[in-house]
DRENKOL-103837 format. One record per residue (C-alpha): residue in three letters; chain; x, y, z. Coordinates in nm, 2 decimals, padded with zeros to 4 digits, always signed. Example, Ala and Ser with C-alpha at 12.3 -4.5 7.8 and 13.67 -1.06 7.14 Angstrom:
<atoms>
   type   mol        x        y        z
    ALA     A   +01.23   -00.45   +00.78
    SER     A   +01.37   -00.11   +00.71
</atoms>
This chain:
<atoms>
   type   mol        x        y        z
    UNK     A   +00.69   +01.79   -01.08
    UNK     A   +00.40   +01.69   -01.29
    UNK     A   +00.05   +01.81   -01.24
    UNK     A   -00.26   +01.61   -01.29
    UNK     A   -00.54   +01.71   -01.52
    UNK     A   -00.88   +01.58   -01.59
    UNK     A   -00.95   +01.85   -01.85
    UNK     A   -00.94   +01.73   -02.21
    UNK     A   -00.73   +01.43   -02.13
    UNK     A   -00.95   +01.17   -01.97
    UNK     A   -01.14   +00.98   -02.24
    UNK     A   -01.18   +01.29   -02.44
    UNK     A   -01.33   +01.10   -02.73
    UNK     A   -01.63   +01.03   -02.51
    UNK     A   -01.69   +01.40   -02.49
    UNK     A   -01.72   +01.46   -02.86
    UNK     A   -01.96   +01.19   -03.00
    UNK     A   -02.07   +01.42   -03.29
    UNK     A   -01.71   +01.43   -03.43
    UNK     A   -01.80   +01.17   -03.70
    UNK     A   -01.48   +01.19   -03.89
    UNK     A   -01.26   +01.14   -03.58
    UNK     A   -01.48   +00.85   -03.47
    UNK     A   -01.47   +00.69   -03.82
    UNK     A   -01.09   +00.71   -03.83
    UNK     A   -01.06   +00.55   -03.49
    UNK     A   -01.29   +00.27   -03.59
    UNK     A   -01.09   +00.22   -03.91
    UNK     A   -00.77   +00.18   -03.70
    UNK     A   -00.94   -00.08   -03.48
    UNK     A   -01.06   -00.28   -03.78
    UNK     A   -00.71   -00.27   -03.95
    UNK     A   -00.47   -00.30   -03.66
    UNK     A   -00.64   -00.46   -03.36
    UNK     A   -00.49   -00.80   -03.26
    UNK     A   -00.83   -00.94   -03.15
    UNK     A   -01.20   -00.89   -03.23
    UNK     A   -01.39   -00.74   -02.94
    UNK     A   -01.69   -00.95   -03.06
    UNK     A   -01.52   -01.23   -02.86
    UNK     A   -01.68   -01.07   -02.55
    UNK     A   -02.02   -01.07   -02.71
    UNK     A   -01.99   -01.43   -02.83
    UNK     A   -01.91   -01.56   -02.48
    UNK     A   -02.19   -01.35   -02.33
    UNK     A   -02.45   -01.49   -02.58
    UNK     A   -02.34   -01.84   -02.50
    UNK     A   -02.46   -01.79   -02.14
    UNK     A   -02.83   -01.77   -02.24
    UNK     A   -02.99   -02.09   -02.12
    UNK     A   -03.30   -02.04   -02.34
    UNK     A   -03.33   -01.87   -02.67
    UNK     A   -03.38   -01.50   -02.61
    UNK     A   -03.64   -01.31   -02.81
    UNK     A   -03.56   -00.94   -02.78
    UNK     A   -03.24   -00.74   -02.75
    UNK     A   -03.16   -00.38   -02.70
    UNK     A   -02.84   -00.24   -02.86
    UNK     A   -02.76   +00.10   -02.71
    UNK     A   -02.53   +00.27   -02.95
    UNK     A   -02.55   +00.03   -03.24
    UNK     A   -02.28   +00.21   -03.44
    UNK     A   -02.17   +00.02   -03.75
    UNK     A   -02.42   -00.26   -03.66
    UNK     A   -02.15   -00.52   -03.60
    UNK     A   -02.30   -00.63   -03.26
    UNK     A   -02.65   -00.63   -03.40
    UNK     A   -02.56   -00.86   -03.69
    UNK     A   -02.38   -01.10   -03.45
    UNK     A   -02.69   -01.12   -03.24
    UNK     A   -02.91   -01.19   -03.54
    UNK     A   -02.68   -01.46   -03.66
    UNK     A   -02.66   -01.63   -03.32
    UNK     A   -03.03   -01.62   -03.25
    UNK     A   -03.24   -01.65   -03.58
    UNK     A   -03.57   -01.59   -03.40
    UNK     A   -03.46   -01.28   -03.20
    UNK     A   -03.54   -00.92   -03.27
    UNK     A   -03.31   -00.62   -03.20
    UNK     A   -03.40   -00.27   -03.10
    UNK     A   -03.11   -00.07   -03.23
    UNK     A   -03.05   +00.29   -03.10
    UNK     A   -02.79   +00.54   -03.19
    UNK     A   -02.74   +00.92   -03.20
    UNK     A   -02.60   +00.90   -03.55
    UNK     A   -02.83   +00.92   -03.85
    UNK     A   -02.57   +00.73   -04.05
    UNK     A   -02.55   +00.45   -03.80
    UNK     A   -02.93   +00.41   -03.79
    UNK     A   -02.94   +00.41   -04.17
    UNK     A   -02.71   +00.12   -04.20
    UNK     A   -02.96   -00.10   -04.02
    UNK     A   -03.28   +00.06   -04.14
    UNK     A   -03.39   -00.22   -04.38
    UNK     A   -03.25   -00.52   -04.20
    UNK     A   -03.51   -00.78   -04.11
    UNK     A   -03.58   -00.83   -03.74
    UNK     A   -03.43   -00.49   -03.66
    UNK     A   -03.61   -00.18   -03.54
    UNK     A   -03.39   +00.13   -03.56
    UNK     A   -03.43   +00.47   -03.41
    UNK     A   -03.22   +00.78   -03.37
    UNK     A   -03.23   +00.87   -03.00
    UNK     A   -02.99   +01.06   -02.78
    UNK     A   -02.95   +00.84   -02.47
    UNK     A   -02.94   +01.16   -02.26
    UNK     A   -03.30   +01.23   -02.37
    UNK     A   -03.48   +01.01   -02.12
    UNK     A   -03.83   +01.11   -02.23
    UNK     A   -03.77   +01.01   -02.59
    UNK     A   -03.60   +00.69   -02.48
    UNK     A   -03.88   +00.60   -02.24
    UNK     A   -04.15   +00.66   -02.51
    UNK     A   -03.97   +00.42   -02.74
    UNK     A   -03.90   +00.15   -02.48
    UNK     A   -04.23   +00.16   -02.28
    UNK     A   -04.40   -00.10   -02.51
    UNK     A   -04.12   -00.34   -02.43
    UNK     A   -04.11   -00.31   -02.05
    UNK     A   -04.02   -00.64   -01.89
    UNK     A   -03.96   -00.80   -02.23
    UNK     A   -03.60   -00.73   -02.32
    UNK     A   -03.39   -01.04   -02.27
    UNK     A   -03.05   -00.89   -02.34
    UNK     A   -02.92   -00.53   -02.33
    UNK     A   -02.58   -00.45   -02.48
    UNK     A   -02.38   -00.13   -02.52
    UNK     A   -02.03   -00.14   -02.67
    UNK     A   -01.83   +00.18   -02.62
    UNK     A   -02.15   +00.39   -02.61
    UNK     A   -02.32   +00.40   -02.27
    UNK     A   -02.05   +00.63   -02.13
    UNK     A   -02.18   +00.90   -02.37
    UNK     A   -02.47   +00.93   -02.12
    UNK     A   -02.41   +01.21   -01.86
    UNK     A   -02.47   +00.96   -01.58
    UNK     A   -02.44   +00.61   -01.72
    UNK     A   -02.48   +00.43   -01.39
    UNK     A   -02.81   +00.61   -01.34
    UNK     A   -02.92   +00.53   -01.69
    UNK     A   -02.86   +00.16   -01.62
    UNK     A   -03.08   +00.18   -01.32
    UNK     A   -03.36   +00.33   -01.52
    UNK     A   -03.32   +00.06   -01.79
    UNK     A   -03.35   -00.24   -01.55
    UNK     A   -03.73   -00.25   -01.54
    UNK     A   -03.73   -00.31   -01.92
    UNK     A   -03.54   -00.64   -01.88
    UNK     A   -03.72   -00.97   -01.86
    UNK     A   -03.72   -01.18   -01.54
    UNK     A   -03.37   -01.31   -01.58
    UNK     A   -03.26   -01.05   -01.84
    UNK     A   -02.89   -01.00   -01.90
    UNK     A   -02.67   -00.68   -01.96
    UNK     A   -02.34   -00.65   -02.12
    UNK     A   -02.17   -00.30   -02.12
    UNK     A   -01.82   -00.24   -02.25
    UNK     A   -01.60   +00.07   -02.24
    UNK     A   -01.26   +00.21   -02.16
    UNK     A   -01.05   +00.10   -01.86
    UNK     A   -00.80   +00.26   -01.64
    UNK     A   -00.52   +00.06   -01.82
    UNK     A   -00.60   +00.20   -02.16
    UNK     A   -00.33   +00.37   -02.37
    UNK     A   -00.07   +00.36   -02.10
    UNK     A   +00.21   +00.41   -02.35
    UNK     A   +00.05   +00.74   -02.47
    UNK     A   -00.04   +00.84   -02.11
    UNK     A   +00.33   +00.79   -02.01
    UNK     A   +00.46   +00.99   -02.31
    UNK     A   +00.21   +01.27   -02.24
    UNK     A   +00.32   +01.29   -01.88
    UNK     A   +00.69   +01.30   -01.98
    UNK     A   +00.66   +01.55   -02.27
    UNK     A   +00.39   +01.79   -02.13
    UNK     A   +00.44   +01.75   -01.75
    UNK     A   +00.07   +01.68   -01.72
    UNK     A   -00.05   +01.34   -01.59
    UNK     A   -00.37   +01.23   -01.77
    UNK     A   -00.60   +01.08   -01.51
    UNK     A   -00.74   +00.75   -01.62
    UNK     A   -01.03   +00.54   -01.48
    UNK     A   -01.27   +00.27   -01.56
    UNK     A   -01.59   +00.39   -01.74
    UNK     A   -01.78   +00.22   -01.45
    UNK     A   -01.65   +00.11   -01.12
    UNK     A   -01.73   -00.27   -01.12
    UNK     A   -01.72   -00.30   -00.74
    UNK     A   -01.96   -00.01   -00.71
    UNK     A   -02.19   -00.17   -00.97
    UNK     A   -02.18   -00.49   -00.77
    UNK     A   -02.29   -00.29   -00.46
    UNK     A   -02.55   -00.08   -00.63
    UNK     A   -02.73   -00.35   -00.83
    UNK     A   -02.82   -00.59   -00.54
    UNK     A   -03.08   -00.76   -00.75
    UNK     A   -02.83   -00.87   -01.01
    UNK     A   -02.54   -01.11   -01.04
    UNK     A   -02.25   -00.89   -01.15
    UNK     A   -01.92   -01.01   -01.32
    UNK     A   -01.65   -00.83   -01.52
    UNK     A   -01.33   -00.88   -01.71
    UNK     A   -01.06   -00.68   -01.88
    UNK     A   -01.01   -00.75   -02.24
    UNK     A   -00.66   -00.69   -02.39
    UNK     A   -00.68   -00.59   -02.75
    UNK     A   -00.36   -00.40   -02.85
    UNK     A   -00.34   -00.20   -03.17
    UNK     A   -00.02   -00.27   -03.36
    UNK     A   +00.08   +00.01   -03.60
    UNK     A   +00.33   -00.09   -03.88
    UNK     A   +00.42   +00.27   -03.98
    UNK     A   +00.43   +00.62   -03.84
    UNK     A   +00.17   +00.72   -04.09
    UNK     A   -00.08   +00.47   -03.96
    UNK     A   -00.02   +00.57   -03.60
    UNK     A   -00.04   +00.94   -03.68
    UNK     A   -00.38   +00.89   -03.84
    UNK     A   -00.50   +00.73   -03.52
    UNK     A   -00.33   +00.96   -03.27
    UNK     A   -00.45   +01.29   -03.44
    UNK     A   -00.81   +01.17   -03.39
    UNK     A   -00.78   +01.05   -03.04
    UNK     A   -00.86   +01.22   -02.71
    UNK     A   -00.50   +01.23   -02.59
    UNK     A   -00.38   +01.43   -02.90
    UNK     A   -00.19   +01.74   -02.81
    UNK     A   -00.03   +01.95   -03.10
    UNK     A   +00.22   +02.09   -02.85
    UNK     A   +00.39   +01.76   -02.80
    UNK     A   +00.30   +01.59   -03.12
    UNK     A   +00.65   +01.61   -03.27
    UNK     A   +00.80   +01.45   -02.95
    UNK     A   +00.55   +01.16   -02.95
    UNK     A   +00.58   +01.09   -03.32
    UNK     A   +00.96   +01.09   -03.30
    UNK     A   +00.96   +00.84   -03.01
    UNK     A   +00.70   +00.62   -03.18
    UNK     A   +00.88   +00.64   -03.51
    UNK     A   +01.20   +00.52   -03.34
    UNK     A   +01.02   +00.23   -03.18
    UNK     A   +00.88   +00.13   -03.52
    UNK     A   +01.23   +00.15   -03.67
    UNK     A   +01.37   -00.07   -03.40
    UNK     A   +01.09   -00.32   -03.36
    UNK     A   +00.89   -00.30   -03.69
    UNK     A   +00.58   -00.19   -03.52
    UNK     A   +00.44   +00.02   -03.23
    UNK     A   +00.20   -00.16   -02.99
    UNK     A   -00.06   +00.05   -02.81
    UNK     A   -00.24   -00.11   -02.52
    UNK     A   -00.62   -00.11   -02.57
    UNK     A   -00.78   -00.27   -02.26
    UNK     A   -01.15   -00.27   -02.25
    UNK     A   -01.36   -00.33   -01.94
    UNK     A   -01.67   -00.54   -01.99
    UNK     A   -01.94   -00.57   -01.71
    UNK     A   -02.20   -00.84   -01.72
    UNK     A   -02.52   -00.83   -01.51
    UNK     A   -02.80   -01.08   -01.48
    UNK     A   -03.13   -01.00   -01.30
    UNK     A   -03.20   -01.23   -01.02
    UNK     A   -03.56   -01.36   -01.00
    UNK     A   -03.74   -01.26   -00.68
    UNK     A   -03.75   -01.63   -00.57
    UNK     A   -03.37   -01.64   -00.58
    UNK     A   -03.29   -01.30   -00.41
    UNK     A   -03.17   -01.45   -00.09
    UNK     A   -02.80   -01.43   -00.17
    UNK     A   -02.64   -01.26   +00.13
    UNK     A   -02.28   -01.37   +00.18
    UNK     A   -02.18   -01.50   +00.52
    UNK     A   -02.07   -01.23   +00.76
    UNK     A   -01.84   -01.06   +00.78
    UNK     A   -01.78   -01.08   +00.40
    UNK     A   -02.09   -00.91   +00.28
    UNK     A   -02.06   -00.54   +00.20
    UNK     A   -01.69   -00.50   +00.15
    UNK     A   -01.59   -00.80   -00.05
    UNK     A   -01.23   -00.78   -00.18
    UNK     A   -01.15   -00.47   +00.02
    UNK     A   -00.86   -00.41   +00.27
    UNK     A   -01.12   -00.45   +00.55
    UNK     A   -01.25   -00.78   +00.41
    UNK     A   -00.89   -00.91   +00.37
    UNK     A   -00.81   -00.83   +00.74
    UNK     A   -01.13   -01.01   +00.84
    UNK     A   -01.04   -01.31   +00.62
    UNK     A   -00.70   -01.33   +00.77
    UNK     A   -00.84   -01.30   +01.12
    UNK     A   -01.09   -01.58   +01.05
    UNK     A   -00.80   -01.81   +00.93
    UNK     A   -00.61   -01.73   +01.25
    UNK     A   -00.91   -01.80   +01.46
    UNK     A   -00.95   -02.13   +01.28
    UNK     A   -00.60   -02.22   +01.39
    UNK     A   -00.45   -02.23   +01.04
    UNK     A   -00.07   -02.20   +01.01
    UNK     A   -00.01   -01.98   +00.71
    UNK     A   +00.32   -02.03   +00.51
    UNK     A   +00.48   -01.92   +00.18
    UNK     A   +00.59   -02.15   -00.10
    UNK     A   +00.95   -02.14   +00.00
    UNK     A   +00.85   -02.29   +00.34
    UNK     A   +00.70   -02.60   +00.18
    UNK     A   +00.97   -02.82   +00.31
    UNK     A   +00.90   -02.73   +00.67
    UNK     A   +00.53   -02.82   +00.61
    UNK     A   +00.63   -03.18   +00.58
    UNK     A   +00.78   -03.17   +00.93
    UNK     A   +00.45   -03.05   +01.09
    UNK     A   +00.21   -03.28   +01.27
    UNK     A   -00.06   -03.42   +01.04
    UNK     A   -00.33   -03.26   +01.25
    UNK     A   -00.20   -02.91   +01.20
    UNK     A   -00.42   -02.71   +00.95
    UNK     A   -00.20   -02.54   +00.69
    UNK     A   -00.27   -02.27   +00.43
    UNK     A   -00.01   -02.19   +00.16
    UNK     A   -00.07   -01.82   +00.07
    UNK     A   +00.06   -01.68   -00.26
    UNK     A   -00.01   -01.38   -00.48
    UNK     A   +00.05   -01.34   -00.86
    UNK     A   +00.13   -00.98   -00.91
    UNK     A   -00.01   -00.89   -01.26
    UNK     A   -00.16   -00.55   -01.21
    UNK     A   +00.00   -00.33   -00.95
    UNK     A   +00.31   -00.38   -00.73
    UNK     A   +00.21   -00.09   -00.51
    UNK     A   -00.13   -00.26   -00.43
    UNK     A   +00.06   -00.58   -00.36
    UNK     A   +00.27   -00.39   -00.11
    UNK     A   -00.05   -00.28   +00.07
    UNK     A   -00.16   -00.64   +00.10
    UNK     A   +00.19   -00.74   +00.22
    UNK     A   +00.16   -00.47   +00.50
    UNK     A   -00.18   -00.61   +00.60
    UNK     A   -00.04   -00.96   +00.63
    UNK     A   +00.25   -00.82   +00.83
    UNK     A   +00.01   -00.68   +01.08
    UNK     A   -00.10   -01.04   +01.15
    UNK     A   +00.26   -01.18   +01.15
    UNK     A   +00.19   -01.36   +00.82
    UNK     A   +00.45   -01.43   +00.55
    UNK     A   +00.34   -01.52   +00.20
    UNK     A   +00.48   -01.55   -00.15
    UNK     A   +00.45   -01.27   -00.41
    UNK     A   +00.52   -01.36   -00.77
    UNK     A   +00.62   -01.07   -00.99
    UNK     A   +00.52   -01.06   -01.36
    UNK     A   +00.82   -00.90   -01.54
    UNK     A   +00.66   -00.87   -01.88
    UNK     A   +00.31   -00.75   -01.81
    UNK     A   +00.12   -00.47   -01.97
    UNK     A   +00.02   -00.29   -01.65
    UNK     A   +00.34   -00.19   -01.48
    UNK     A   +00.71   -00.17   -01.53
    UNK     A   +00.88   -00.37   -01.25
    UNK     A   +01.21   -00.18   -01.31
    UNK     A   +01.05   +00.17   -01.26
    UNK     A   +01.19   +00.31   -00.93
    UNK     A   +00.86   +00.31   -00.74
    UNK     A   +00.80   -00.05   -00.84
    UNK     A   +01.15   -00.16   -00.75
    UNK     A   +01.11   +00.00   -00.41
    UNK     A   +00.77   -00.16   -00.36
    UNK     A   +00.91   -00.51   -00.45
    UNK     A   +01.20   -00.47   -00.21
    UNK     A   +00.98   -00.34   +00.06
    UNK     A   +00.75   -00.65   +00.03
    UNK     A   +01.06   -00.86   +00.09
    UNK     A   +01.17   -00.65   +00.38
    UNK     A   +00.84   -00.74   +00.55
    UNK     A   +00.95   -01.10   +00.55
    UNK     A   +00.76   -01.22   +00.24
    UNK     A   +00.90   -01.43   -00.04
    UNK     A   +00.95   -01.27   -00.39
    UNK     A   +00.93   -01.51   -00.68
    UNK     A   +00.90   -01.50   -01.06
    UNK     A   +00.56   -01.50   -01.23
    UNK     A   +00.65   -01.60   -01.58
    UNK     A   +00.45   -01.57   -01.91
    UNK     A   +00.68   -01.70   -02.17
    UNK     A   +00.90   -02.01   -02.12
    UNK     A   +01.14   -01.87   -02.37
    UNK     A   +01.19   -01.56   -02.16
    UNK     A   +01.20   -01.74   -01.82
    UNK     A   +01.58   -01.73   -01.79
    UNK     A   +01.61   -01.37   -01.88
    UNK     A   +01.32   -01.27   -01.65
    UNK     A   +01.47   -01.47   -01.37
    UNK     A   +01.81   -01.29   -01.40
    UNK     A   +01.65   -00.94   -01.41
    UNK     A   +01.44   -01.02   -01.10
    UNK     A   +01.74   -01.17   -00.91
    UNK     A   +01.95   -00.86   -01.00
    UNK     A   +01.68   -00.64   -00.86
    UNK     A   +01.66   -00.84   -00.54
    UNK     A   +02.03   -00.90   -00.51
    UNK     A   +02.00   -01.27   -00.45
    UNK     A   +01.85   -01.59   -00.61
    UNK     A   +01.48   -01.66   -00.61
    UNK     A   +01.35   -01.98   -00.47
    UNK     A   +01.02   -02.04   -00.65
    UNK     A   +00.80   -01.94   -00.95
    UNK     A   +00.45   -01.95   -01.08
    UNK     A   +00.31   -01.95   -01.43
    UNK     A   +00.08   -01.68   -01.57
    UNK     A   -00.26   -01.79   -01.71
    UNK     A   -00.19   -02.16   -01.71
    UNK     A   -00.56   -02.24   -01.77
    UNK     A   -00.55   -02.04   -02.09
    UNK     A   -00.20   -02.12   -02.22
    UNK     A   -00.16   -02.47   -02.08
    UNK     A   +00.09   -02.57   -01.81
    UNK     A   +00.45   -02.52   -01.94
    UNK     A   +00.74   -02.74   -01.83
    UNK     A   +01.04   -02.54   -01.72
    UNK     A   +01.37   -02.71   -01.67
    UNK     A   +01.49   -02.54   -01.34
    UNK     A   +01.71   -02.66   -01.07
    UNK     A   +01.64   -02.59   -00.70
    UNK     A   +01.33   -02.38   -00.78
    UNK     A   +00.99   -02.47   -00.65
    UNK     A   +00.69   -02.46   -00.88
    UNK     A   +00.38   -02.30   -00.72
    UNK     A   +00.17   -02.53   -00.95
    UNK     A   +00.37   -02.84   -00.87
    UNK     A   +00.12   -03.14   -00.88
    UNK     A   +00.29   -03.28   -00.57
    UNK     A   +00.13   -03.00   -00.36
    UNK     A   -00.21   -03.14   -00.43
    UNK     A   -00.16   -03.50   -00.52
    UNK     A   +00.11   -03.59   -00.27
    UNK     A   +00.07   -03.34   +00.01
    UNK     A   -00.31   -03.33   -00.01
    UNK     A   -00.37   -02.95   -00.05
    UNK     A   -00.68   -02.81   -00.22
    UNK     A   -00.61   -02.53   -00.46
    UNK     A   -00.85   -02.23   -00.42
    UNK     A   -00.83   -01.92   -00.63
    UNK     A   -00.98   -01.57   -00.61
    UNK     A   -00.84   -01.44   -00.94
    UNK     A   -01.07   -01.20   -01.11
    UNK     A   -01.24   -01.14   -00.78
    UNK     A   -01.42   -01.48   -00.80
    UNK     A   -01.36   -01.76   -00.55
    UNK     A   -01.33   -02.11   -00.71
    UNK     A   -01.14   -02.44   -00.68
</atoms>
C-alpha cells in the first residue's frame, strides 16, 4: 500500500526559488524541448484589451520574455517589472519603458512602497510561474486588486494538478509514496472569493519531448520530484521508452487564471437562483436536473435518438451527453446523480487522453459501473487514424459493440468525417438541422451555444 506525502514532493521547485542553477536548467529544458510557447496564453490575453493599456505589472519578470512581449504588443505602454533575482532585474535594467526593481513578493511593505504611486492605474497584472512563491498567493492577489485600474485585468499562470503525471506515477511505483498534486490556485475558489471580478481559466498542455536520456536527466535532476533513491529505476524506464519511441514525452500542463475587474456600475451580476453560489458543483447539478424535470423535459441519451422521432411534437426533449476527458471517476459520480433522478445519458470515453488511463483497473471499473446504472458508453475520439483501434479497445472493455461516438475538440481540429456503419455521431448535423435541437455546451465550465 502506498502512502501519500506532501513533504518535498508537491511542487518542490516552488520552495527553492533561490536555487538559480536548478531554475536555469529547467528553463533551458523548456526552451529546448517544449512543444509550444506559453506566450500563446499571454498573446490571447492581450488581445482582449478593448483600449490600449498604459501600464502593466509583471510579478516575477524572470528572463523578461513576457515583458518584451507586452512592449512589442503595446508600443505606448510601460511595464513595472519585479523579481527576487538580481540577475533577472539586470536583464531589463536599461530597457526603455521598463522600471525594474528587486523585491521579494513576501515583503509586503517593500512591495506596497513601490506600488503606492500607481494605485488604481495598473491596467494589466501578469505573473507567469511566480506568484506561487508568495506564502499566501490568494491573499497577495487580494492586496493587489486596489492597484488595478477600473477594468484592469489579471493573468496568473502556474502548475496544475495534471502536471508531470508520468513522473508522479513512476515515483509512486518505485518509492511507494504518492506525490500529492494540486492546482497552484483553486479556480472555483477564486471565482467565489473575487466577487467583483469576471473570472475565467484554462489548462494549457505543453509537453516536453526529450530525445535522449541525457537531456531528460538534466531536467529531472533539477526538478522537485527528483529522488536519488529511485533515480536509477526512473532513468532505466525512461531510457527504454526513448529507445522504443525515439523520445520521452512529459506532460506539462499549466493552469492560467484570468480576472477582470467589474466597474461598480456593472456589479449586478447575480446568477438566477438556485445556481448562484455553487455553480458546477454536485449540488448545482442536482438542482439543474430537478429544474429540467420540473419543466417537463424528457431526457434521453444519444442511443435513444430513434425513439425521439416517435414522440409527440409537443414533448420537450433534452439529449444529455458527457465527453469524458479528465476523470472517469468524477464521471461516475455524475452518473450516480443522474441515476437518483431516473435519468440515463451518454458518456463518451477518450481513450488517448493525457489525464487518465482508461485501461487502469479503477477506470475500467468506473466505466463499467456507469453502464450498469443504465447509461450509454460511447467513444470520444481524438485521431481519425486511431478511431478503429480505440473502438476495438473500448468494445473489448465493455464486452459488446458501442452505438455512438463524439469527436474531441472539433472546434479546434475541425470536424472529421469517419466512415462508420450503424454508429450514431453525437455531432450529426441532422440533430440540429433536421430534428431542430439547439446545441448547448458547458465545457470549460462556461455555458454557451
